ZAMI-638026 format. One record per residue (C-alpha): residue number from 1; residue in one letter; x, y, z. Coordinates in pm, whole numbers, plus 50000, padded with zeros to 5 digits. Layout:
ZAMI-638026
FITOR  pos  code     px     py     pz
FITOR  NUM     A      X      Y      Z
...
***
This chain:
ZAMI-638026
FITOR  pos  code     px     py     pz
FITOR    1     X  51623  51557  50799
FITOR    2     X  51853  51669  50519
FITOR    3     X  51667  51550  50210
FITOR    4     X  51556  51897  50102
FITOR    5     X  51906  52043  50128
FITOR    6     X  52041  51749  49931
FITOR    7     X  51779  51810  49662
FITOR    8     X  51878  52177  49651
FITOR    9     X  52239  52072  49606
FITOR   10     X  52148  51845  49315
FITOR   11     X  51955  52134  49161
FITOR   12     X  52251  52371  49199
FITOR   13     X  52485  52117  49044
FITOR   14     X  52255  52054  48749
FITOR   15     X  52223  51687  48843
FITOR   16     X  51853  51634  48909
FITOR   17     X  51708  51297  49002
FITOR   18     X  51559  51169  48676
FITOR   19     X  51216  51014  48715
FITOR   20     X  50991  50800  48497
FITOR   21     X  50625  50775  48598
FITOR   22     X  50401  50486  48489
FITOR   23     X  50034  50573  48535
FITOR   24     X  49900  50928  48561
FITOR   25     X  49575  50858  48747
FITOR   26     X  49475  51009  49080
FITOR   27     X  49782  50907  49281
FITOR   28     X  50019  50989  48996
FITOR   29     X  49850  51324  48942
FITOR   30     X  49900  51416  49306
FITOR   31     X  50273  51354  49268
FITOR   32     X  50276  51546  48942
FITOR   33     X  50130  51845  49126
FITOR   34     X  50433  51857  49355
FITOR   35     X  50715  51799  49106
FITOR   36     X  50739  52159  48978
FITOR   37     X  50764  52272  49341
FITOR   38     X  51045  52033  49433
FITOR   39     X  51411  52118  49360
FITOR   40     X  51645  51861  49210
FITOR   41     X  51377  51657  49032
FITOR   42     X  51334  51607  48656
FITOR   43     X  51034  51410  48535
FITOR   44     X  51179  51271  48213
FITOR   45     X  50883  51064  48097
FITOR   46     X  50527  50963  48172
FITOR   47     X  50390  50635  48038
FITOR   48     X  50012  50601  48039
FITOR   49     X  49767  50393  47839
FITOR   50     X  49610  50724  47737
FITOR   51     X  49868  50995  47667
FITOR   52     X  49582  51242  47618
FITOR   53     X  49454  51164  47967
FITOR   54     X  49805  51214  48104
FITOR   55     X  49823  51555  47935
FITOR   56     X  49484  51641  48081
FITOR   57     X  49613  51544  48425
FITOR   58     X  49914  51771  48384
FITOR   59     X  49691  52059  48283
FITOR   60     X  49456  51994  48575
FITOR   61     X  49738  52002  48832
FITOR   62     X  49882  52323  48689
FITOR   63     X  50174  52227  48470
FITOR   64     X  50296  52474  48208
FITOR   65     X  50215  52309  47870
FITOR   66     X  50557  52418  47743
FITOR   67     X  50717  52169  47983
FITOR   68     X  50544  51869  47824
FITOR   69     X  50639  51908  47459
FITOR   70     X  50941  51678  47441
FITOR   71     X  50909  51439  47146
FITOR   72     X  51131  51168  47295
FITOR   73     X  51304  51073  47617
FITOR   74     X  51634  51184  47466
FITOR   75     X  51492  51528  47393
FITOR   76     X  51349  51546  47744
FITOR   77     X  51687  51463  47895
FITOR   78     X  51856  51736  47689
FITOR   79     X  51599  52011  47745
FITOR   80     X  51463  51937  48091
FITOR   81     X  51111  51892  47953
FITOR   82     X  50885  51586  47987
FITOR   83     X  50795  51324  47728
FITOR   84     X  50456  51152  47731
FITOR   85     X  50414  50807  47579
FITOR   86     X  50196  50497  47591
FITOR   87     X  50505  50270  47588
FITOR   88     X  50595  50175  47947
FITOR   89     X  50907  49988  47835
FITOR   90     X  51042  50315  47698
FITOR   91     X  51044  50426  48061
FITOR   92     X  51177  50114  48232
FITOR   93     X  51452  50067  47973
FITOR   94     X  51577  50424  47920
FITOR   95     X  51934  50457  48043
FITOR   96     X  51881  50819  48146
FITOR   97     X  51611  50747  48405
FITOR   98     X  51715  50677  48765
FITOR   99     X  51387  50585  48935
FITOR  100     X  51057  50445  48809
FITOR  101     X  50747  50541  49006
FITOR  102     X  50486  50271  48942
FITOR  103     X  50138  50423  48980
FITOR  104     X  49907  50208  48769
FITOR  105     X  49710  50043  49049
FITOR  106     X  49704  49726  48839
FITOR  107     X  49889  49456  49037
FITOR  108     X  49954  49219  48746
FITOR  109     X  50092  49500  48529
FITOR  110     X  50286  49648  48819
FITOR  111     X  50482  49326  48874
FITOR  112     X  50582  49324  48509
FITOR  113     X  50685  49690  48526
FITOR  114     X  50888  49638  48844
FITOR  115     X  51074  49334  48713
FITOR  116     X  51160  49505  48386
FITOR  117     X  51281  49814  48570
FITOR  118     X  51505  49601  48794
FITOR  119     X  51646  49420  48489
FITOR  120     X  51745  49756  48341
FITOR  121     X  51906  49899  48651
FITOR  122     X  51621  50116  48775
FITOR  123     X  51516  50177  49132
FITOR  124     X  51139  50145  49183
FITOR  125     X  50899  50330  49410
FITOR  126     X  50592  50108  49396
FITOR  127     X  50263  50286  49462
FITOR  128     X  50068  49976  49357
FITOR  129     X  50064  49821  49703
FITOR  130     X  49825  49552  49576
FITOR  131     X  50124  49394  49401
FITOR  132     X  50346  49426  49706
FITOR  133     X  50083  49248  49918
FITOR  134     X  50103  48922  49724
FITOR  135     X  50467  48911  49612
FITOR  136     X  50652  49198  49784
FITOR  137     X  50906  48974  49960
FITOR  138     X  51026  48833  49627
FITOR  139     X  51011  49172  49452
FITOR  140     X  51242  49301  49723
FITOR  141     X  51481  49010  49670
FITOR  142     X  51477  49053  49291
FITOR  143     X  51565  49420  49333
FITOR  144     X  51847  49338  49573
FITOR  145     X  51986  49079  49333
FITOR  146     X  51980  49343  49056
FITOR  147     X  52162  49595  49275
FITOR  148     X  51871  49840  49288
FITOR  149     X  51623  49959  49551
FITOR  150     X  51257  49866  49574
FITOR  151     X  51042  50081  49799
FITOR  152     X  50689  50136  49919
FITOR  153     X  50560  50486  49851
FITOR  154     X  50562  50749  50122
FITOR  155     X  50226  50922  50155
FITOR  156     X  50046  50593  50130
FITOR  157     X  49972  50456  50475
FITOR  158     X  50201  50148  50472
FITOR  159     X  50520  50353  50432
FITOR  160     X  50402  50598  50697
FITOR  161     X  50333  50312  50938
FITOR  162     X  50678  50166  50863
FITOR  163     X  50824  50506  50944
FITOR  164     X  50652  50510  51284
FITOR  165     X  50767  50155  51358
FITOR  166     X  51123  50251  51267
FITOR  167     X  51098  50557  51494
FITOR  168     X  50986  50339  51783
FITOR  169     X  51254  50077  51741
FITOR  170     X  51528  50334  51683
FITOR  171     X  51427  50496  52013
FITOR  172     X  51451  50158  52186
FITOR  173     X  51079  50095  52230
FITOR  174     X  50925  49752  52165
FITOR  175     X  50638  49783  51920
FITOR  176     X  50319  49642  52067
FITOR  177     X  50100  49721  51766
FITOR  178     X  50092  49942  51458
FITOR  179     X  49844  50022  51187
FITOR  180     X  49601  50263  51033
FITOR  181     X  49245  50381  51077
FITOR  182     X  48938  50294  50873
FITOR  183     X  48564  50348  50861
FITOR  184     X  48440  49997  50933
FITOR  185     X  48134  49794  51017
FITOR  186     X  48127  49416  50959
FITOR  187     X  47865  49426  50683
FITOR  188     X  48090  49652  50474
FITOR  189     X  48274  49336  50364
FITOR  190     X  47969  49266  50145
FITOR  191     X  47967  49612  49987
FITOR  192     X  47968  49640  49607
FITOR  193     X  48014  49931  49366
FITOR  194     X  47634  49971  49379
FITOR  195     X  47616  50011  49757
FITOR  196     X  47945  50191  49822
FITOR  197     X  47817  50550  49817
FITOR  198     X  47542  50492  50071
FITOR  199     X  47792  50333  50306
FITOR  200     X  48035  50617  50244
FITOR  201     X  47772  50882  50306
FITOR  202     X  47761  51020  49951
FITOR  203     X  47481  51024  49697
FITOR  204     X  47543  50871  49353
FITOR  205     X  47502  51223  49212
FITOR  206     X  47778  51358  49436
FITOR  207     X  48006  51070  49338
FITOR  208     X  47941  51123  48967
FITOR  209     X  48002  51497  49000
FITOR  210     X  48338  51426  49162
FITOR  211     X  48436  51166  48904
FITOR  212     X  48483  50910  49182
FITOR  213     X  48554  50549  49087
FITOR  214     X  48306  50327  49276
FITOR  215     X  48515  50009  49248
FITOR  216     X  48827  50181  49375
FITOR  217     X  48645  50345  49666
FITOR  218     X  48473  50017  49745
FITOR  219     X  48809  49841  49775
FITOR  220     X  48874  50063  50076
FITOR  221     X  48528  50025  50223
FITOR  222     X  48498  49646  50197
FITOR  223     X  48820  49590  50390
FITOR  224     X  49034  49483  50095
FITOR  225     X  49263  49784  50097
FITOR  226     X  49315  49787  50476
FITOR  227     X  49409  49417  50454
FITOR  228     X  49643  49480  50161
FITOR  229     X  49817  49766  50338
FITOR  230     X  49840  49575  50667
FITOR  231     X  49997  49284  50479
FITOR  232     X  50267  49508  50334
FITOR  233     X  50337  49656  50677
FITOR  234     X  50367  49313  50841
FITOR  235     X  50603  49191  50572
FITOR  236     X  50816  49506  50592
FITOR  237     X  50838  49526  50971
FITOR  238     X  50815  49165  51084
FITOR  239     X  50499  49233  51284
FITOR  240     X  50243  48954  51311
FITOR  241     X  49884  48952  51187
FITOR  242     X  49561  48830  51350
FITOR  243     X  49501  48458  51300
FITOR  244     X  49158  48506  51139
FITOR  245     X  49152  48853  50989
FITOR  246     X  49159  49211  51111
FITOR  247     X  48944  49289  51416
FITOR  248     X  48882  49662  51351
FITOR  249     X  48834  49757  51718
FITOR  250     X  48650  50090  51748
FITOR  251     X  48849  50360  51927
FITOR  252     X  48915  50729  51942
FITOR  253     X  49275  50847  51923
FITOR  254     X  49267  50868  52302
FITOR  255     X  49163  50504  52336
FITOR  256     X  49413  50347  52092
FITOR  257     X  49668  50265  52367
FITOR  258     X  49385  50097  52561
FITOR  259     X  49257  49866  52285
FITOR  260     X  49596  49789  52128
FITOR  261     X  49716  49588  52425
FITOR  262     X  49717  49210  52463
FITOR  263     X  49386  49049  52564
FITOR  264     X  49545  48948  52893
FITOR  265     X  49578  49316  52978
FITOR  266     X  49236  49434  52861
FITOR  267     X  49309  49495  52492
FITOR  268     X  49220  49304  52175
FITOR  269     X  49556  49166  52059
FITOR  270     X  49636  48796  52048
FITOR  271     X  49995  48886  52134
FITOR  272     X  50232  49180  52137
FITOR  273     X  50387  49289  51808
FITOR  274     X  50090  49289  51569
FITOR  275     X  49929  49494  51294
FITOR  276     X  49570  49605  51340
FITOR  277     X  49322  49858  51198
FITOR  278     X  49119  50093  51420
FITOR  279     X  48757  50164  51324
FITOR  280     X  48621  50520  51332
FITOR  281     X  48269  50386  51394
FITOR  282     X  48115  50229  51702
FITOR  283     X  47951  49889  51653
FITOR  284     X  47611  50060  51623
FITOR  285     X  47738  50290  51347
FITOR  286     X  47789  50604  51556
FITOR  287     X  48090  50812  51451
FITOR  288     X  48367  50825  51710
FITOR  289     X  48485  51179  51795
FITOR  290     X  48851  51253  51720
FITOR  291     X  48899  50940  51515
FITOR  292     X  49205  50807  51333
FITOR  293     X  49018  50718  51012
FITOR  294     X  49268  50882  50774
FITOR  295     X  49575  50835  50987
FITOR  296     X  49838  50593  51115
FITOR  297     X  49964  50498  51461
FITOR  298     X  50210  50290  51660
FITOR  299     X  50172  50171  52020
FITOR  300     X  50487  50117  52226
FITOR  301     X  50556  49988  52575
FITOR  302     X  50753  50129  52865
FITOR  303     X  50955  49828  52978
FITOR  304     X  51083  49987  53298
FITOR  305     X  50934  50199  53575
FITOR  306     X  51175  50476  53483
FITOR  307     X  51040  50497  53125
FITOR  308     X  50683  50472  53256
FITOR  309     X  50756  50762  53491
FITOR  310     X  50895  50963  53199
FITOR  311     X  50565  50914  53014
FITOR  312     X  50385  51052  53318
FITOR  313     X  50625  51342  53377
FITOR  314     X  50595  51463  53018
FITOR  315     X  50217  51421  53003
FITOR  316     X  50226  51148  52739
FITOR  317     X  49878  51003  52698
FITOR  318     X  49886  50635  52790
FITOR  319     X  49654  50352  52885
FITOR  320     X  49546  50341  53255
FITOR  321     X  49852  50135  53349
FITOR  322     X  50081  50410  53224
FITOR  323     X  50287  50159  53026
FITOR  324     X  50138  50177  52676
FITOR  325     X  50175  50492  52465
FITOR  326     X  50054  50562  52110
FITOR  327     X  50217  50802  51867
FITOR  328     X  50009  50889  51562
FITOR  329     X  49965  51097  51251
FITOR  330     X  49599  51177  51206
FITOR  331     X  49623  51242  50831
FITOR  332     X  49814  51124  50528
FITOR  333     X  49849  51318  50203
FITOR  334     X  49878  51025  49963
FITOR  335     X  50050  51118  49633
FITOR  336     X  50148  51463  49756
FITOR  337     X  50414  51296  49974
FITOR  338     X  50575  51056  49726
FITOR  339     X  50872  51290  49685
FITOR  340     X  51003  51167  50020
FITOR  341     X  51044  50817  49877
FITOR  342     X  51205  50943  49559
FITOR  343     X  51455  51153  49752
FITOR  344     X  51526  50881  50008
FITOR  345     X  51593  50619  49743
FITOR  346     X  51809  50845  49525
FITOR  347     X  51998  51039  49790
FITOR  348     X  52026  50798  50082
FITOR  349     X  51998  50466  49902
FITOR  350     X  51721  50381  50146
FITOR  351     X  51369  50249  50090
FITOR  352     X  51074  50398  50275
FITOR  353     X  50944  50052  50356
FITOR  354     X  51034  49722  50191
FITOR  355     X  50943  49359  50260
FITOR  356     X  51195  49175  50477
FITOR  357     X  50993  48859  50544
FITOR  358     X  50666  48687  50452
FITOR  359     X  50439  48710  50755
FITOR  360     X  50112  48809  50590
FITOR  361     X  49891  48741  50292
FITOR  362     X  49556  48869  50163
FITOR  363     X  49324  48592  50046
FITOR  364     X  49026  48646  49815
FITOR  365     X  48706  48574  50012
FITOR  366     X  48355  48536  49869
FITOR  367     X  48111  48825  49918
FITOR  368     X  47825  48595  49821
FITOR  369     X  47776  48239  49704
FITOR  370     X  47980  48189  49387
FITOR  371     X  47897  47937  49116
FITOR  372     X  48112  47763  48853
FITOR  373     X  48155  47976  48543
FITOR  374     X  48137  48310  48722
FITOR  375     X  48426  48554  48679
FITOR  376     X  48599  48707  48978
FITOR  377     X  48632  49085  48948
FITOR  378     X  48904  49153  49205
FITOR  379     X  48923  49400  49490
FITOR  380     X  48636  49640  49532
FITOR  381     X  48407  49445  49299
FITOR  382     X  48097  49230  49334
FITOR  383     X  48248  48890  49403
FITOR  384     X  48536  48894  49653
FITOR  385     X  48698  49095  49928
FITOR  386     X  49044  49058  50078
FITOR  387     X  49098  48887  50415
FITOR  388     X  49428  48934  50597
FITOR  389     X  49576  48604  50715
FITOR  390     X  49911  48478  50840
FITOR  391     X  50119  48371  50541
FITOR  392     X  50169  48019  50673
FITOR  393     X  49792  47971  50707
FITOR  394     X  49739  48097  50352
FITOR  395     X  50008  47861  50226
FITOR  396     X  49857  47560  50401
FITOR  397     X  49514  47623  50251
FITOR  398     X  49646  47716  49907
FITOR  399     X  49485  48056  49941
FITOR  400     X  49414  48258  49627
FITOR  401     X  49580  48600  49670
FITOR  402     X  49342  48888  49612
FITOR  403     X  49588  49057  49376
FITOR  404     X  49546  48769  49129
FITOR  405     X  49166  48739  49163
FITOR  406     X  49092  48961  48860
FITOR  407     X  48917  48820  48552
FITOR  408     X  48950  48465  48681
FITOR  409     X  48685  48196  48625
FITOR  410     X  48537  48007  48921
FITOR  411     X  48556  47628  48878
FITOR  412     X  48353  47501  49173
FITOR  413     X  48095  47637  49419
FITOR  414     X  48223  47870  49690
FITOR  415     X  48007  47968  49985
FITOR  416     X  47970  48327  50104
FITOR  417     X  48244  48407  50354
FITOR  418     X  48468  48123  50233
FITOR  419     X  48824  48209  50133
FITOR  420     X  48911  48082  49785
FITOR  421     X  49198  47850  49698
FITOR  422     X  49392  47796  49379
FITOR  423     X  49180  47486  49317
FITOR  424     X  48862  47696  49305
FITOR  425     X  48965  47890  48993
FITOR  426     X  49113  47863  48645
FITOR  427     X  49427  48072  48672
FITOR  428     X  49625  48226  48386
FITOR  429     X  49971  48090  48462
FITOR  430     X  50147  48283  48185
FITOR  431     X  50178  48621  48362
FITOR  432     X  50491  48742  48538
FITOR  433     X  50276  48809  48843
FITOR  434     X  50156  48449  48870
FITOR  435     X  50506  48311  48807
FITOR  436     X  50657  48534  49073
FITOR  437     X  50391  48434  49325
FITOR  438     X  50441  48065  49246
FITOR  439     X  50817  48106  49286
FITOR  440     X  50766  48277  49622
FITOR  441     X  50532  48002  49744
FITOR  442     X  50790  47740  49649
FITOR  443     X  51060  47927  49840
FITOR  444     X  50847  47941  50157
FITOR  445     X  50669  47609  50110
FITOR  446     X  50548  47422  50420
FITOR  447     X  50537  47040  50434
FITOR  448     X  50159  47021  50397
FITOR  449     X  50105  47340  50196
FITOR  450     X  49897  47342  49877
FITOR  451     X  50147  47535  49662
FITOR  452     X  50020  47699  49342
***
């Protein structure tokens, strides 16, 4: 509760936290909008494939053009201005930068950026949760070995869920379940960039007017992003995942403590201590009033009659037994909240969510029958969606992680609904991302696992 005062102190002392941003797209732009309004922060450099697009983003979010005229990182450090470049290594390797905020959304590139930042003594706030989902446990270990901090990004739902889980455990509550909301019907898993707007409730004209990216939006709709985010949460908190994918039980906020109980007590969970995603739609497509679609939640249990009575005495909304209570945030503000991670890492030496185990994985699963020679187009595309599975099950089947299912050729027929394995594709083994994943699989290898 003291981060803002600590930032003010750094401002007064002339010792701002020095930031490098890689990727100035939507998420990065939202953070950019808040930087001029936050004390104790100096954005030294922005690296983007299109410096002109980065400048346009700064103009759009209201930056004074005079603040973006630095001609080098060294000039930026001297003057307090910001340098814009297309060279990401100039950011990860500059001695004057304290924290790199990785915002590209490209999981293969993000792994490379993170590893290079660690090697040059930089903390990393990783917005590209797609990378964390398939190799976060080893990224966390690499950061620790380098003496730096690796963190999920506050504002994105995984870090917010981790925060709720930490609240619960710090208060002494056992966590029964935790997760996020989502607009979900089973056939959405087959959605493509051509069908996304109808499922979302927008016309193609509205989407074009808003400059909305159909593939990115479809990655949320088809279940890939909820699986990715749930994987990161499970690996950061030690919670378990459903044995055959997310269930998406429909529920209003009021009903979350009812459905997020074990099956033996009238809920949907296989066991206590799991991640799950709540749907904002009934099975017939009707919208649920007071939904949790854009929010996060945690369900806890009163283990004694005294605690149960406290819930009742203070009018806490519980399930009918009075034992299960859900705390929630109905909204998240995405990139507008990233400053919490930056401040926490720099001022407290504390991540806002980081993998501590490997409980979960997201496996590429066919949206339709796939034939040899076809190219996979990754999350949100036409070929695959991401299915959340226990990590040990993914290991045993040699599951192809969704984060590496981009621009990969199919080698043998794959039926619709079938999860892909390494043997189904021709994988580029030269990338840092593949090598890190292979190293992680070897570390956690099971006796009968089909390791990459």
